[in-house]
C-alpha positions in Angstrom: 0.0 0.0 0.0 1.6 3.4 -0.9 2.1 5.8 1.8 -0.3 8.7 1.8 0.6 12.3 1.4 0.0 13.4 4.8 2.0 10.3 5.9 5.3 11.4 3.7 4.7 15.1 5.1 5.0 13.7 8.3 8.1 11.6 7.9 9.9 14.1 5.5 8.8 17.6 7.0 11.9 19.5 6.1 12.0 18.3 2.6 8.1 19.5 2.1 8.8 22.7 3.7 11.6 23.4 0.8 9.2 22.1 -1.6 6.5 24.4 -0.7 8.7 27.3 -0.3 10.1 26.7 -3.9 6.6 26.6 -5.5 5.8 29.6 -3.3 8.8 31.7 -5.0 8.2 30.7 -8.2 4.2 31.4 -8.2 5.8 34.8 -7.2 8.4 35.2 -9.9 6.1 34.0 -12.6 3.5 36.8 -11.3 6.3 39.3 -11.1 7.5 38.5 -14.6 3.8 38.9 -15.6 3.5 42.5 -14.0 6.6 43.3 -16.0 5.9 42.2 -19.3 2.4 44.2 -18.8 4.2 47.4 -17.9 7.0 47.0 -20.7 4.2 46.2 -23.2 2.2 49.2 -22.0 5.2 51.6 -22.1 6.1 50.1 -25.9 2.5 51.0 -27.0 3.0 54.1 -25.6 6.3 54.8 -27.1 5.1 53.4 -30.3 2.0 55.7 -30.4 4.1 58.9 -29.3 6.6 58.1 -32.3 3.8 57.2 -35.0 2.7 60.7 -33.9 6.1 62.6 -34.0 7.0 60.9 -37.6 3.2 61.9 -39.1 4.1 65.3 -37.7 7.5 65.5 -39.2 6.4 64.2 -42.5 3.4 66.6 -42.7 3.4 69.3 -45.7 5.0 72.6 -45.8 2.8 75.4 -46.7 4.1 78.0 -48.6 2.2 81.4 -48.6 3.1 82.5 -51.9 1.9 79.3 -53.7 0.9 81.3 -56.8 4.4 83.0 -57.1 5.7 79.5 -56.7 3.8 78.2 -59.6 4.7 81.0 -62.0 8.5 80.7 -61.3 8.1 76.6 -61.8 6.4 77.7 -65.1 9.1 79.9 -66.1 11.8 77.2 -65.4 10.2 74.6 -67.3 10.4 77.1 -70.3 13.3 78.8 -69.6 16.7 78.4 -71.4 18.0 75.3 -69.5 14.7 73.5 -70.8 16.5 73.3 -74.3 19.3 71.3 -72.6 17.3 68.8 -70.5 17.1 66.3 -73.5 21.0 66.3 -73.6 21.3 66.0 -69.9 18.9 62.8 -69.9 20.9 61.2 -72.8 23.9 61.9 -71.0 22.7 59.7 -67.8 25.7 57.4 -68.7 28.1 60.1 -67.9 27.1 61.4 -64.4 29.6 61.0 -62.0 27.8 60.2 -59.0 28.4 62.2 -55.8 26.8 60.6 -53.1 23.6 58.7 -52.2 21.2 58.2 -49.2 17.9 57.1 -48.2 16.4 60.2 -49.6 17.9 59.9 -53.1 21.3 60.2 -55.2 23.3 63.4 -56.1 25.4 63.4 -59.6 27.5 65.8 -61.3 27.7 66.5 -65.4 28.8 69.3 -67.1 29.1 72.1 -64.2 26.1 71.0 -63.1 24.6 69.0 -60.1 21.4 66.5 -60.5 19.5 65.4 -57.5 17.0 62.5 -57.6 14.5 61.5 -54.8 13.5 58.0 -53.8 10.1 58.3 -52.3 10.3 54.5 -50.9 13.6 55.7 -48.8 11.7 58.8 -47.4 8.3 59.7 -48.4 7.7 63.2 -50.2 5.8 65.4 -47.8 4.3 67.8 -50.3 1.7 67.0 -52.9 1.9 68.5 -56.4 -0.4 71.5 -56.7 -3.7 70.7 -58.5 -2.9 73.3 -60.8 -0.2 71.2 -62.1 -1.6 67.7 -61.7 -2.0 66.2 -65.0 -0.2 69.1 -66.9 3.0 68.4 -66.2 5.0 67.0 -68.8 9.5 66.5 -69.0 10.4 65.2 -72.0 6.7 63.8 -73.4 6.6 60.4 -72.1 6.6 61.0 -68.5 3.3 63.0 -66.8 2.3 63.5 -63.6 -1.4 62.2 -62.4 -3.6 63.9 -59.5 -2.1 62.7 -56.3 1.5 62.8 -57.4 3.8 64.1 -54.6 6.8 66.2 -55.2 9.7 67.0 -52.7 9.7 70.0 -50.5 13.2 70.9 -51.5 11.5 71.6 -54.8 9.2 74.3 -53.9 11.5 75.5 -51.2 14.2 75.9 -53.9 11.7 78.0 -56.0 10.9 80.4 -53.0 14.6 81.0 -52.1 16.5 80.0 -55.3 16.3 83.7 -56.7 17.7 85.4 -53.9 20.9 86.3 -52.5 22.6 83.9 -50.2 20.7 80.7 -51.5 21.4 77.8 -54.0 20.3 78.9 -57.0 17.7 76.5 -59.0 19.1 75.4 -62.8 16.3 73.0 -63.7 13.4 70.7 -62.4 11.6 68.1 -64.0 9.8 64.6 -63.7 11.2 62.0 -65.9 12.7 58.5 -66.3 16.5 58.6 -67.1 16.1 54.7 -68.6 13.9 52.6 -69.7 14.0 50.5 -66.7 13.6 53.3 -64.3 10.5 54.7 -62.9 10.1 57.9 -63.4 11.5 60.4 -60.6 12.0 64.2 -59.6 15.0 65.6 -60.7 16.5 69.0 -59.4 19.2 70.6 -61.1 21.4 72.9 -59.5 25.0 74.6 -60.2 28.1 72.9 -59.8 29.7 74.7 -56.6 33.3 74.7 -56.9 34.3 75.1 -53.5 32.1 72.2 -52.4 30.4 72.6 -48.7 31.9 74.1 -45.3 32.7 70.9 -44.7 35.1 70.3 -47.7 36.7 74.1 -47.4 37.3 73.2 -43.7 39.7 70.3 -44.7 41.1 72.2 -47.1 42.2 74.9 -44.9 43.1 72.4 -42.0 45.8 70.9 -44.5 47.7 74.1 -44.5 46.9 75.5 -41.2 49.4 76.3 -38.4 49.6 75.1 -34.8 48.7 78.7 -33.1 46.0 80.0 -31.4 46.5 83.3 -33.9 45.6 81.1 -36.5 41.7 80.8 -35.2 41.8 84.6 -34.9 43.0 85.0 -38.5 40.4 82.4 -39.9 37.7 84.1 -37.8 38.4 88.0 -39.3 38.9 86.2 -42.8 35.5 84.6 -42.8 33.3 85.9 -40.5 31.8 88.3 -43.3 30.5 85.3 -45.0 29.3 83.9 -41.6 27.2 87.3 -41.4 26.1 86.6 -44.7 24.6 83.4 -44.0 22.9 85.2 -41.0 21.3 88.1 -43.5 20.1 84.8 -45.6 18.4 83.5 -42.6 16.7 86.4 -41.6 15.2 86.4 -45.3 13.9 83.1 -45.0 12.6 83.8 -41.6 10.7 86.8 -42.8 9.1 84.6 -45.4 7.6 82.4 -42.3 9.9 79.2 -43.3 12.7 77.9 -41.0 15.7 75.9 -42.6 15.7 73.2 -39.7 18.7 71.4 -41.1 21.4 73.7 -40.8 25.2 72.1 -40.8 28.2 72.3 -42.6 27.2 70.1 -45.3 23.9 72.1 -46.2 26.0 75.4 -46.7 27.5 75.5 -50.1 30.7 77.5 -51.1 30.7 79.5 -54.5 33.8 79.4 -56.6 36.9 81.0 -54.7 39.0 83.3 -56.4 42.2 85.4 -55.8 40.2 88.7 -54.5 37.5 86.6 -52.4 36.9 83.5 -50.4 33.7 82.8 -52.3 30.0 83.2 -51.0 28.4 80.8 -48.6 25.1 79.9 -50.0 22.1 78.0 -47.9 21.0 74.5 -49.7 19.3 71.6 -49.3 16.0 73.0 -48.7 14.1 69.4 -48.2 13.5 70.1 -44.4 12.0 73.8 -44.8 8.9 74.3 -42.9 6.8 77.0 -42.1 7.0 78.4 -38.2 3.7 76.9 -37.2 4.7 73.4 -38.5 3.7 70.7 -36.1 7.1 69.1 -36.4 8.4 71.8 -34.0 6.1 70.5 -31.1 6.9 67.1 -31.7 8.7 64.4 -29.7 11.7 63.9 -31.9 11.9 67.7 -32.2 11.8 68.5 -28.4 12.8 65.6 -26.8 14.9 63.3 -28.9 16.9 66.1 -30.3 16.6 69.0 -27.6 15.7 71.4 -30.5 14.6 75.0 -29.2 10.6 75.3 -29.7 10.8 78.3 -31.8 12.5 77.2 -35.2 14.1 80.7 -35.6 15.8 80.5 -32.7 17.1 76.9 -33.7 17.9 77.9 -36.7 19.8 80.8 -35.5 21.6 78.6 -33.1 22.4 76.0 -35.5 24.0 78.6 -37.6 26.3 79.7 -35.1 27.4 76.3 -34.0 27.9 75.5 -37.7 30.2 78.5 -38.1 32.4 77.5 -34.8 32.5 73.6 -36.1 33.7 75.2 -39.3 36.5 77.1 -37.4 37.0 73.7 -35.2 37.3 71.6 -38.4 39.6 74.0 -40.2 42.6 74.1 -37.4 42.1 70.4 -36.5 45.4 69.8 -38.2 46.6 68.0 -35.0 45.2 67.2 -31.8 47.2 69.9 -30.2 45.7 72.5 -32.5 42.3 71.1 -31.5 43.0 71.5 -27.8 43.9 75.0 -28.2 40.5 75.7 -29.9 38.6 73.8 -27.5 40.5 75.4 -24.2 39.5 79.1 -25.8 36.0 78.0 -26.7 35.3 77.0 -22.6 36.9 80.0 -21.4 34.5 82.1 -23.8 37.0 85.1 -23.5 37.8 85.4 -27.7 34.9 87.4 -29.6 33.7 84.1 -31.9 33.7 82.2 -28.5 31.2 84.5 -26.8 28.8 84.6 -29.7 28.4 81.1 -29.0 27.7 81.2 -25.1 25.2 84.6 -25.8 23.4 82.6 -28.3 22.9 79.7 -25.8 21.9 82.1 -23.0 19.1 83.8 -25.4 17.1 80.5 -25.5 14.1 80.7 -27.5 14.2 84.4 -27.7 16.9 83.9 -30.0 17.0 85.3 -33.6 19.4 85.8 -36.6 19.5 89.4 -36.1 20.5 89.2 -32.7 23.8 87.2 -33.7 24.4 89.4 -36.6 24.2 92.4 -33.9 26.6 90.4 -31.7 29.2 89.4 -34.6 29.1 93.0 -36.0 29.1 94.7 -32.8 30.3 93.8 -29.5 32.1 90.8 -30.7 33.6 91.5 -33.9 36.3 89.6 -34.9 39.2 92.4 -34.8 38.1 92.8 -31.1 40.7 92.0 -28.0 40.0 88.9 -26.2 38.3 89.8 -22.9 40.0 89.5 -19.6 36.8 88.6 -17.8 36.0 85.2 -16.2 33.6 82.8 -17.6 30.3 84.3 -18.4 27.3 82.6 -16.6 26.1 80.8 -20.3 29.6 79.1 -20.7 29.5 77.2 -17.3 27.8 74.2 -18.7 30.6 73.7 -21.0 33.0 74.1 -18.0 30.9 71.5 -15.3 30.9 69.2 -18.5 34.7 69.6 -18.6 34.8 68.9 -14.9 32.5 66.2 -14.8 34.1 64.3 -17.4 37.9 65.0 -16.1 38.1 62.0 -13.7 37.3 59.5 -16.4 38.8 60.7 -19.8 42.0 63.3 -18.6 42.4 67.1 -19.0 42.6 67.3 -22.6 40.4 64.5 -23.4 37.7 66.1 -21.5 38.2 69.9 -22.9 37.8 67.9 -26.2 34.2 66.4 -25.4 33.0 69.3 -23.7 33.5 71.2 -26.8 32.0 68.8 -29.0 29.2 68.8 -26.8 28.8 72.2 -26.8 28.7 72.6 -30.5 26.8 69.0 -31.1 23.9 69.0 -33.9 21.3 66.5 -34.4 18.1 66.2 -36.0 17.4 62.2 -35.7 14.6 60.1 -35.9 15.9 56.8 -35.9 14.5 55.9 -32.4 11.2 57.1 -33.7 11.2 55.0 -36.5 12.5 52.0 -34.7 9.7 52.7 -31.9 6.9 53.5 -34.8 7.8 49.8 -36.6 8.2 51.9 -39.8 10.0 48.6 -41.3 6.4 46.8 -41.1 3.9 49.9 -41.2 5.6 52.4 -43.1 6.0 56.1 -42.3 2.8 57.6 -41.6 2.1 60.1 -44.7 -1.3 62.2 -45.3 -3.2 61.9 -48.3 -3.2 64.1 -50.8 
């Protein structure tokens, strides 16, 4: 006869107690795991919804106040002098030299022209083609846009600003397939800037730069007028009710320099242009993920200032010791070019391009002597960053990291796309 459970409990009380405790712990762990799993799921769903909302805001169309003027300019380009060369450009597709490629499209050069193509599958086109042009636009007699067709925001933005000094001009715009196997694409043609971008110019200067603090000041005296012109172009953009939203070294182009001057700096790559009240400026991507200023005009002005200082930093970074001199000067905030940044940081959401221009041509002119004052209040953040990093990275590396942090510019939506499951659900874009 088999012993009863009660008999076993009485015979082996310790083993029974251990087994009961184990079962209790396992039950508690399972319940805790279930609670944690539910909390994680709820949090992910919350972040997923927020990410989708932010992406929807980012890919909302940009509204241009002078739509009629844009259409008139577009018609004039379609019928302009370059239209006669369009067939030659398309016919020379095999001779196009690739400049770069990304999720938004590809860029090529041909015969002193830059041709930019756009990939809707990689990055959705935000703006819808105006009804006045839908069904009427023809590029080469073969391709026709149908109602509901989208066009890149960069096209109407370039039309709006391309005829104004300080902006990259437009050569041609057309919608066509350049080969029998390829689907029709939008093409934006602009003049080739021999000076490249500010990134290119900085690298060129760095190869011939000396290891002295004087070199930084000399460069500032030389290029500050170009920076002032860039701020003037920003003012014009803002007066039209638009913001660039993506100011950085690679989006400022340098016209062909000569013996007499260094070449004009031109604002380009206007694909992220948005109106002041655009919902993206209040989205989680803008304010939380990238720490952008809520007022896009202030954000543009701050990014322009950081871009200029990044240019100076790269231009003198022929060696680590040279870069260390720049970083030390930036954190001490004694030189005029450094104090512009800290004053801009201190202005916060009230900053405007005209404020920076006033400082640049007034109190903080490049020819002004260095200040003997102690650190300004606005630069304390950079100073604290350096002291916090000092125990872990050493003096020089801490200065370098604090300087890089002070000049950091971001505009990434990578996490939003991951949390928004865009590889499954796609990017949320409204219908035309």
